[in-house]
PDB file of N, CA, C and O in Angstrom:
ATOM      1  N   MET A   1      16.986  -7.856  11.338  1.00  0.00           N
ATOM      2  CA  MET A   1      16.666  -7.517  10.073  1.00  0.00           C
ATOM      3  C   MET A   1      15.134  -7.477   9.898  1.00  0.00           C
ATOM      4  O   MET A   1      14.233  -8.216  10.294  1.00  0.00           O
ATOM      5  N   GLU A   2      15.163  -6.365   9.175  1.00  0.00           N
ATOM      6  CA  GLU A   2      13.936  -5.460   8.938  1.00  0.00           C
ATOM      7  C   GLU A   2      13.294  -6.635   7.494  1.00  0.00           C
ATOM      8  O   GLU A   2      13.915  -7.129   6.553  1.00  0.00           O
ATOM      9  N   ARG A   3      11.731  -6.749   7.919  1.00  0.00           N
ATOM     10  CA  ARG A   3      11.245  -7.463   6.755  1.00  0.00           C
ATOM     11  C   ARG A   3      10.509  -6.313   5.481  1.00  0.00           C
ATOM     12  O   ARG A   3       9.903  -5.268   5.716  1.00  0.00           O
ATOM     13  N   VAL A   4      10.831  -6.969   4.040  1.00  0.00           N
ATOM     14  CA  VAL A   4      10.561  -5.885   3.297  1.00  0.00           C
ATOM     15  C   VAL A   4       9.532  -6.167   2.373  1.00  0.00           C
ATOM     16  O   VAL A   4       9.032  -5.554   1.431  1.00  0.00           O
ATOM     17  N   TRP A   5       9.363  -7.219   2.883  1.00  0.00           N
ATOM     18  CA  TRP A   5       7.626  -7.902   1.632  1.00  0.00           C
ATOM     19  C   TRP A   5       6.869  -8.104   2.412  1.00  0.00           C
ATOM     20  O   TRP A   5       7.255  -8.139   3.581  1.00  0.00           O
ATOM     21  N   ILE A   6       5.358  -8.340   2.076  1.00  0.00           N
ATOM     22  CA  ILE A   6       4.485  -8.392   3.005  1.00  0.00           C
ATOM     23  C   ILE A   6       3.451  -9.262   2.454  1.00  0.00           C
ATOM     24  O   ILE A   6       3.489  -9.027   1.246  1.00  0.00           O
ATOM     25  N   THR A   7       2.771  -9.921   2.616  1.00  0.00           N
ATOM     26  CA  THR A   7       1.809 -10.159   2.694  1.00  0.00           C
ATOM     27  C   THR A   7       0.529  -9.743   2.190  1.00  0.00           C
ATOM     28  O   THR A   7       0.244  -8.604   2.561  1.00  0.00           O
ATOM     29  N   THR A   8      -0.570 -10.448   1.268  1.00  0.00           N
ATOM     30  CA  THR A   8      -1.765 -10.098   0.752  1.00  0.00           C
ATOM     31  C   THR A   8      -2.700  -9.342   2.629  1.00  0.00           C
ATOM     32  O   THR A   8      -2.936  -8.278   3.202  1.00  0.00           O
ATOM     33  N   GLU A   9      -2.773  -9.969   2.700  1.00  0.00           N
ATOM     34  CA  GLU A   9      -3.549 -10.385   4.404  1.00  0.00           C
ATOM     35  C   GLU A   9      -2.658  -8.809   4.949  1.00  0.00           C
ATOM     36  O   GLU A   9      -3.326  -7.776   4.911  1.00  0.00           O
ATOM     37  N   GLU A  10      -1.493  -8.743   5.327  1.00  0.00           N
ATOM     38  CA  GLU A  10      -0.600  -7.482   5.829  1.00  0.00           C
ATOM     39  C   GLU A  10      -1.020  -6.617   5.926  1.00  0.00           C
ATOM     40  O   GLU A  10      -1.424  -5.896   6.838  1.00  0.00           O
ATOM     41  N   VAL A  11      -0.889  -6.602   3.803  1.00  0.00           N
ATOM     42  CA  VAL A  11      -1.036  -4.698   2.804  1.00  0.00           C
ATOM     43  C   VAL A  11      -2.858  -5.196   3.873  1.00  0.00           C
ATOM     44  O   VAL A  11      -3.066  -4.340   4.733  1.00  0.00           O
ATOM     45  N   LEU A  12      -3.531  -5.885   3.860  1.00  0.00           N
ATOM     46  CA  LEU A  12      -4.461  -5.192   3.959  1.00  0.00           C
ATOM     47  C   LEU A  12      -5.232  -4.018   5.591  1.00  0.00           C
ATOM     48  O   LEU A  12      -5.826  -2.960   5.800  1.00  0.00           O
ATOM     49  N   LYS A  13      -4.690  -5.108   6.251  1.00  0.00           N
ATOM     50  CA  LYS A  13      -4.379  -4.754   8.034  1.00  0.00           C
ATOM     51  C   LYS A  13      -3.760  -3.327   7.724  1.00  0.00           C
ATOM     52  O   LYS A  13      -4.354  -2.345   8.170  1.00  0.00           O
ATOM     53  N   TYR A  14      -2.129  -3.089   6.683  1.00  0.00           N
ATOM     54  CA  TYR A  14      -1.689  -1.747   7.459  1.00  0.00           C
ATOM     55  C   TYR A  14      -2.040  -1.003   6.433  1.00  0.00           C
ATOM     56  O   TYR A  14      -1.311  -0.011   6.443  1.00  0.00           O
ATOM     57  N   VAL A  15      -2.739  -0.968   5.601  1.00  0.00           N
ATOM     58  CA  VAL A  15      -2.961   0.387   5.004  1.00  0.00           C
ATOM     59  C   VAL A  15      -4.632   0.821   5.188  1.00  0.00           C
ATOM     60  O   VAL A  15      -5.127   1.923   4.950  1.00  0.00           O
ATOM     61  N   GLY A  16      -5.452  -0.644   5.783  1.00  0.00           N
ATOM     62  CA  GLY A  16      -6.623  -0.229   7.019  1.00  0.00           C
ATOM     63  C   GLY A  16      -7.792  -0.563   5.444  1.00  0.00           C
ATOM     64  O   GLY A  16      -8.774   0.179   5.438  1.00  0.00           O
ATOM     65  N   ILE A  17      -7.742  -1.145   4.745  1.00  0.00           N
ATOM     66  CA  ILE A  17      -9.054  -1.586   3.513  1.00  0.00           C
ATOM     67  C   ILE A  17      -8.816  -2.861   3.758  1.00  0.00           C
ATOM     68  O   ILE A  17      -8.181  -3.591   4.520  1.00  0.00           O
ATOM     69  N   GLY A  18     -10.035  -2.900   2.240  1.00  0.00           N
ATOM     70  CA  GLY A  18     -10.959  -4.409   2.809  1.00  0.00           C
ATOM     71  C   GLY A  18      -9.944  -5.074   1.399  1.00  0.00           C
ATOM     72  O   GLY A  18      -9.266  -4.106   1.054  1.00  0.00           O
ATOM     73  N   ARG A  19      -9.606  -6.196   0.550  1.00  0.00           N
ATOM     74  CA  ARG A  19      -9.814  -6.959  -0.719  1.00  0.00           C
ATOM     75  C   ARG A  19     -10.166  -5.904  -1.395  1.00  0.00           C
ATOM     76  O   ARG A  19      -9.247  -5.086  -1.425  1.00  0.00           O
ATOM     77  N   ALA A  20     -11.147  -5.553  -1.978  1.00  0.00           N
ATOM     78  CA  ALA A  20     -12.065  -5.780  -2.816  1.00  0.00           C
ATOM     79  C   ALA A  20     -11.370  -3.875  -3.270  1.00  0.00           C
ATOM     80  O   ALA A  20     -11.389  -3.300  -4.358  1.00  0.00           O
ATOM     81  N   THR A  21     -10.986  -3.526  -2.284  1.00  0.00           N
ATOM     82  CA  THR A  21     -10.452  -1.481  -2.560  1.00  0.00           C
ATOM     83  C   THR A  21      -9.404  -2.263  -3.108  1.00  0.00           C
ATOM     84  O   THR A  21      -9.415  -2.508  -4.314  1.00  0.00           O
ATOM     85  N   LEU A  22      -8.257  -2.799  -2.178  1.00  0.00           N
ATOM     86  CA  LEU A  22      -7.034  -3.044  -2.902  1.00  0.00           C
ATOM     87  C   LEU A  22      -7.543  -3.295  -4.335  1.00  0.00           C
ATOM     88  O   LEU A  22      -7.545  -2.268  -5.013  1.00  0.00           O
ATOM     89  N   TYR A  23      -7.988  -4.442  -4.985  1.00  0.00           N
ATOM     90  CA  TYR A  23      -7.858  -4.500  -6.293  1.00  0.00           C
ATOM     91  C   TYR A  23      -8.543  -3.967  -6.979  1.00  0.00           C
ATOM     92  O   TYR A  23      -8.315  -4.282  -8.147  1.00  0.00           O
ATOM     93  N   LYS A  24      -9.638  -2.993  -6.822  1.00  0.00           N
ATOM     94  CA  LYS A  24      -9.973  -2.113  -7.773  1.00  0.00           C
ATOM     95  C   LYS A  24      -8.888  -0.246  -8.131  1.00  0.00           C
ATOM     96  O   LYS A  24      -8.904   0.655  -8.969  1.00  0.00           O
ATOM     97  N   LEU A  25      -7.904  -0.702  -6.501  1.00  0.00           N
ATOM     98  CA  LEU A  25      -6.823   0.744  -6.175  1.00  0.00           C
ATOM     99  C   LEU A  25      -5.544   0.289  -7.818  1.00  0.00           C
ATOM    100  O   LEU A  25      -5.202   0.887  -8.838  1.00  0.00           O
ATOM    101  N   MET A  26      -5.291  -0.866  -7.284  1.00  0.00           N
ATOM    102  CA  MET A  26      -4.152  -1.806  -8.085  1.00  0.00           C
ATOM    103  C   MET A  26      -4.802  -1.371 -10.160  1.00  0.00           C
ATOM    104  O   MET A  26      -4.147  -0.866 -11.071  1.00  0.00           O
ATOM    105  N   LYS A  27      -5.877  -1.734 -10.150  1.00  0.00           N
ATOM    106  CA  LYS A  27      -6.725  -2.215 -11.232  1.00  0.00           C
ATOM    107  C   LYS A  27      -6.780  -0.445 -12.234  1.00  0.00           C
ATOM    108  O   LYS A  27      -6.771  -0.445 -13.465  1.00  0.00           O
ATOM    109  N   SER A  28      -6.841   1.071 -11.286  1.00  0.00           N
ATOM    110  CA  SER A  28      -6.780   1.872 -11.725  1.00  0.00           C
ATOM    111  C   SER A  28      -5.366   2.561 -11.873  1.00  0.00           C
ATOM    112  O   SER A  28      -5.243   3.578 -12.556  1.00  0.00           O
ATOM    113  N   GLY A  29      -3.813   1.711 -10.910  1.00  0.00           N
ATOM    114  CA  GLY A  29      -3.070   2.306 -10.938  1.00  0.00           C
ATOM    115  C   GLY A  29      -2.779   3.152  -9.841  1.00  0.00           C
ATOM    116  O   GLY A  29      -1.692   3.716  -9.711  1.00  0.00           O
ATOM    117  N   GLY A  30      -3.820   3.266  -8.967  1.00  0.00           N
ATOM    118  CA  GLY A  30      -3.474   4.134  -7.812  1.00  0.00           C
ATOM    119  C   GLY A  30      -2.704   3.235  -6.973  1.00  0.00           C
ATOM    120  O   GLY A  30      -2.459   3.854  -5.937  1.00  0.00           O
ATOM    121  N   PHE A  31      -2.137   1.908  -6.918  1.00  0.00           N
ATOM    122  CA  PHE A  31      -1.826   1.042  -5.862  1.00  0.00           C
ATOM    123  C   PHE A  31      -0.585  -0.068  -6.350  1.00  0.00           C
ATOM    124  O   PHE A  31      -0.719  -1.084  -7.033  1.00  0.00           O
ATOM    125  N   PRO A  32       0.206   0.297  -5.966  1.00  0.00           N
ATOM    126  CA  PRO A  32       1.289  -0.945  -6.652  1.00  0.00           C
ATOM    127  C   PRO A  32       1.131  -2.073  -7.002  1.00  0.00           C
ATOM    128  O   PRO A  32       1.035  -3.003  -6.200  1.00  0.00           O
ATOM    129  N   ARG A  33       1.070  -2.212  -8.333  1.00  0.00           N
ATOM    130  CA  ARG A  33       1.301  -4.289  -8.237  1.00  0.00           C
ATOM    131  C   ARG A  33       2.241  -5.170  -7.254  1.00  0.00           C
ATOM    132  O   ARG A  33       3.306  -4.616  -6.982  1.00  0.00           O
ATOM    133  N   PRO A  34       2.040  -6.410  -6.691  1.00  0.00           N
ATOM    134  CA  PRO A  34       2.443  -6.756  -5.893  1.00  0.00           C
ATOM    135  C   PRO A  34       3.813  -7.995  -7.543  1.00  0.00           C
ATOM    136  O   PRO A  34       3.772  -8.264  -8.743  1.00  0.00           O
ATOM    137  N   ALA A  35       4.610  -8.217  -6.470  1.00  0.00           N
ATOM    138  CA  ALA A  35       5.699  -9.025  -6.809  1.00  0.00           C
ATOM    139  C   ALA A  35       4.754 -10.878  -6.426  1.00  0.00           C
ATOM    140  O   ALA A  35       3.939 -11.304  -5.608  1.00  0.00           O
ATOM    141  N   LYS A  36       5.547 -11.425  -7.621  1.00  0.00           N
ATOM    142  CA  LYS A  36       4.652 -13.042  -7.269  1.00  0.00           C
ATOM    143  C   LYS A  36       6.445 -13.370  -6.961  1.00  0.00           C
ATOM    144  O   LYS A  36       7.493 -13.255  -7.597  1.00  0.00           O
ATOM    145  N   ILE A  37       5.947 -13.910  -5.368  1.00  0.00           N
ATOM    146  CA  ILE A  37       7.303 -14.638  -4.320  1.00  0.00           C
ATOM    147  C   ILE A  37       6.849 -15.810  -4.620  1.00  0.00           C
ATOM    148  O   ILE A  37       5.669 -15.964  -4.309  1.00  0.00           O
ATOM    149  N   GLY A  38       7.531 -17.002  -5.284  1.00  0.00           N
ATOM    150  CA  GLY A  38       6.957 -19.011  -4.591  1.00  0.00           C
ATOM    151  C   GLY A  38       5.933 -18.799  -5.443  1.00  0.00           C
ATOM    152  O   GLY A  38       6.099 -18.524  -6.631  1.00  0.00           O
ATOM    153  N   ASN A  39       4.666 -18.931  -4.803  1.00  0.00           N
ATOM    154  CA  ASN A  39       3.323 -18.823  -5.102  1.00  0.00           C
ATOM    155  C   ASN A  39       2.323 -17.988  -4.496  1.00  0.00           C
ATOM    156  O   ASN A  39       1.106 -18.125  -4.629  1.00  0.00           O
ATOM    157  N   GLN A  40       3.047 -16.930  -3.679  1.00  0.00           N
ATOM    158  CA  GLN A  40       2.421 -16.061  -3.194  1.00  0.00           C
ATOM    159  C   GLN A  40       2.639 -14.200  -3.509  1.00  0.00           C
ATOM    160  O   GLN A  40       3.748 -13.675  -3.422  1.00  0.00           O
ATOM    161  N   ASN A  41       1.226 -13.328  -3.913  1.00  0.00           N
ATOM    162  CA  ASN A  41       1.979 -11.834  -4.299  1.00  0.00           C
ATOM    163  C   ASN A  41       2.312 -11.385  -2.728  1.00  0.00           C
ATOM    164  O   ASN A  41       1.620 -11.625  -1.739  1.00  0.00           O
ATOM    165  N   LYS A  42       3.285 -10.830  -2.775  1.00  0.00           N
ATOM    166  CA  LYS A  42       3.686  -9.429  -2.295  1.00  0.00           C
ATOM    167  C   LYS A  42       4.100  -8.829  -2.042  1.00  0.00           C
ATOM    168  O   LYS A  42       5.188  -9.103  -2.548  1.00  0.00           O
ATOM    169  N   TRP A  43       4.345  -7.286  -1.141  1.00  0.00           N
ATOM    170  CA  TRP A  43       4.439  -6.061  -1.280  1.00  0.00           C
ATOM    171  C   TRP A  43       5.815  -6.060  -1.314  1.00  0.00           C
ATOM    172  O   TRP A  43       6.495  -6.773  -0.577  1.00  0.00           O
ATOM    173  N   HIS A  44       6.365  -5.118  -2.320  1.00  0.00           N
ATOM    174  CA  HIS A  44       7.358  -4.321  -1.007  1.00  0.00           C
ATOM    175  C   HIS A  44       7.160  -3.481   0.314  1.00  0.00           C
ATOM    176  O   HIS A  44       6.166  -2.791   0.089  1.00  0.00           O
ATOM    177  N   ILE A  45       7.572  -3.235   1.440  1.00  0.00           N
ATOM    178  CA  ILE A  45       6.554  -2.607   2.224  1.00  0.00           C
ATOM    179  C   ILE A  45       7.061  -1.050   1.820  1.00  0.00           C
ATOM    180  O   ILE A  45       6.298  -0.204   1.353  1.00  0.00           O
ATOM    181  N   LYS A  46       8.465  -0.838   2.083  1.00  0.00           N
ATOM    182  CA  LYS A  46       8.306   1.115   0.855  1.00  0.00           C
ATOM    183  C   LYS A  46       8.185   1.501  -0.676  1.00  0.00           C
ATOM    184  O   LYS A  46       8.728   2.324  -1.412  1.00  0.00           O
ATOM    185  N   LEU A  47       7.602   0.910  -0.756  1.00  0.00           N
ATOM    186  CA  LEU A  47       6.276   0.792  -2.078  1.00  0.00           C
ATOM    187  C   LEU A  47       4.748   1.100  -0.977  1.00  0.00           C
ATOM    188  O   LEU A  47       4.460   2.226  -0.571  1.00  0.00           O
ATOM    189  N   VAL A  48       4.289   0.389  -0.794  1.00  0.00           N
ATOM    190  CA  VAL A  48       2.993   0.533   0.502  1.00  0.00           C
ATOM    191  C   VAL A  48       3.207   1.637   0.786  1.00  0.00           C
ATOM    192  O   VAL A  48       2.610   2.530   0.186  1.00  0.00           O
ATOM    193  N   ASP A  49       4.360   2.002   2.048  1.00  0.00           N
ATOM    194  CA  ASP A  49       4.388   2.940   2.457  1.00  0.00           C
ATOM    195  C   ASP A  49       4.659   4.545   1.665  1.00  0.00           C
ATOM    196  O   ASP A  49       4.944   5.680   2.048  1.00  0.00           O
ATOM    197  N   GLN A  50       4.434   3.992   0.603  1.00  0.00           N
ATOM    198  CA  GLN A  50       5.128   5.331  -0.377  1.00  0.00           C
ATOM    199  C   GLN A  50       3.652   5.919  -1.139  1.00  0.00           C
ATOM    200  O   GLN A  50       3.351   6.992  -1.661  1.00  0.00           O
ATOM    201  N   PHE A  51       2.818   4.440  -0.871  1.00  0.00           N
ATOM    202  CA  PHE A  51       1.249   5.178  -1.494  1.00  0.00           C
ATOM    203  C   PHE A  51       0.374   6.177  -0.417  1.00  0.00           C
ATOM    204  O   PHE A  51      -0.421   7.109  -0.535  1.00  0.00           O
ATOM    205  N   LEU A  52       1.085   5.314   0.853  1.00  0.00           N
ATOM    206  CA  LEU A  52       0.401   5.978   2.176  1.00  0.00           C
ATOM    207  C   LEU A  52       0.840   7.368   1.737  1.00  0.00           C
ATOM    208  O   LEU A  52       0.128   8.114   1.065  1.00  0.00           O
ATOM    209  N   ILE A  53       2.157   7.681   2.198  1.00  0.00           N
ATOM    210  CA  ILE A  53       2.368   9.134   1.743  1.00  0.00           C
ATOM    211  C   ILE A  53       1.998   9.925   0.239  1.00  0.00           C
ATOM    212  O   ILE A  53       1.974  11.146   0.087  1.00  0.00           O
ATOM    213  N   ASP A  54       1.846   9.360  -0.338  1.00  0.00           N
ATOM    214  CA  ASP A  54       0.987  10.116  -1.698  1.00  0.00           C
ATOM    215  C   ASP A  54      -0.603  10.988  -1.228  1.00  0.00           C
ATOM    216  O   ASP A  54      -0.920  12.177  -1.202  1.00  0.00           O
ATOM    217  N   SER A  55      -1.302   9.749  -0.914  1.00  0.00           N
ATOM    218  CA  SER A  55      -2.447   9.024  -0.539  1.00  0.00           C
ATOM    219  C   SER A  55      -2.720  10.704   0.420  1.00  0.00           C
ATOM    220  O   SER A  55      -3.763  11.353   0.349  1.00  0.00           O
ATOM    221  N   MET A  56      -1.625  11.055   1.161  1.00  0.00           N
ATOM    222  CA  MET A  56      -2.203  11.939   2.271  1.00  0.00           C
ATOM    223  C   MET A  56      -2.692  13.512   1.982  1.00  0.00           C
ATOM    224  O   MET A  56      -1.992  14.454   1.611  1.00  0.00           O
ATOM    225  N   PRO A  57      -4.051  13.486   2.259  1.00  0.00           N
ATOM    226  CA  PRO A  57      -4.207  14.927   1.875  1.00  0.00           C
ATOM    227  C   PRO A  57      -3.233  16.319   2.333  1.00  0.00           C
ATOM    228  O   PRO A  57      -2.920  16.312   3.523  1.00  0.00           O
ATOM    229  N   VAL A  58      -2.801  17.328   1.637  1.00  0.00           N
ATOM    230  CA  VAL A  58      -2.223  17.898   1.823  1.00  0.00           C
ATOM    231  C   VAL A  58      -2.983  18.817   2.489  1.00  0.00           C
ATOM    232  O   VAL A  58      -4.122  18.910   2.031  1.00  0.00           O
ATOM    233  N   GLN A  59      -2.705  19.620   3.537  1.00  0.00           N
ATOM    234  CA  GLN A  59      -3.055  20.284   5.204  1.00  0.00           C
ATOM    235  C   GLN A  59      -2.720  21.613   4.816  1.00  0.00           C
ATOM    236  O   GLN A  59      -1.579  21.691   4.359  1.00  0.00           O
ATOM    237  N   PRO A  60      -3.642  23.162   4.873  1.00  0.00           N
ATOM    238  CA  PRO A  60      -2.817  24.008   3.867  1.00  0.00           C
ATOM    239  C   PRO A  60      -2.459  24.388   5.778  1.00  0.00           C
ATOM    240  O   PRO A  60      -2.589  24.033   6.950  1.00  0.00           O
ATOM    241  N   LYS A  61      -1.941  25.369   4.824  1.00  0.00           N
ATOM    242  CA  LYS A  61      -0.796  26.101   6.611  1.00  0.00           C
ATOM    243  C   LYS A  61      -1.483  27.281   6.719  1.00  0.00           C
ATOM    244  O   LYS A  61      -1.876  28.185   5.981  1.00  0.00           O
ATOM    245  N   VAL A  62      -1.503  26.916   8.120  1.00  0.00           N
ATOM    246  CA  VAL A  62      -2.549  27.624   9.180  1.00  0.00           C
ATOM    247  C   VAL A  62      -1.082  29.112   9.705  1.00  0.00           C
ATOM    248  O   VAL A  62      -0.153  28.792  10.445  1.00  0.00           O
ATOM    249  N   LYS A  63      -1.196  30.389   9.215  1.00  0.00           N
ATOM    250  CA  LYS A  63      -0.522  31.960   9.850  1.00  0.00           C
ATOM    251  C   LYS A  63      -1.484  32.060  11.504  1.00  0.00           C
ATOM    252  O   LYS A  63      -2.591  31.892  12.014  1.00  0.00           O
ATOM    253  N   LYS A  64      -0.238  32.412  11.741  1.00  0.00           N
ATOM    254  CA  LYS A  64       0.114  32.732  13.405  1.00  0.00           C
ATOM    255  C   LYS A  64      -0.550  33.952  13.334  1.00  0.00           C
ATOM    256  O   LYS A  64      -0.620  34.675  14.328  1.00  0.00           O
TER     257      LYS A  64
END
């Protein structure tokens, strides 16, 4: 079974950002807020993936 919830440390590694950047992105509304599961903040992997997709720069199409 695939894991769907990841911890803060896993998010940082997965996205490739630091903790301060993560919190700045959350404060600005650019990154999804975590769910509190037990005593830990966790993110649903699909929300993190969607953030990465939405953050990708659009590449112009090149005519051949």
